[in-house]
Phi, psi and omega in degrees: 000134181276143175263013181298134183258123179225155172237122182306128178076003182232161180300152180293145181239135177229130176248122186237140178264137168282179184271345188289320184211074184297329179298318177300315180297320178298318180294319178295315179298319178297320179296325178283343181081024181230142175285159175286146174288130181293138179224161171237134179219132181225147172249121180283164182302331181275005178093351178290150181244137178243126178229134179222132172279133182283349176224157181293139174247012180302127178077002183265156167274107185256133179241119179261122179264110184218117174274173184234070177280169176287145353283136185299324186298318182291322177292323181294320180294320178298319181293322184286344179277000000 
């Protein structure tokens, strides 16, 4: 089953969670009435971050829910990817 979010006759909508506060993103998505788009995110031993959307967001209006807790640098890198 696809978690793709669509509105008939309107552009596709995707709600994505950052890694800093996934519970907040779940609550926002629930309030909007849409599930979160599934993602995979890993931090490698050298500090590099890998993020992949499990479904295409091509042509979608994508909203990334990301808070900025300390340390700011690790949350910022996830958001910029």
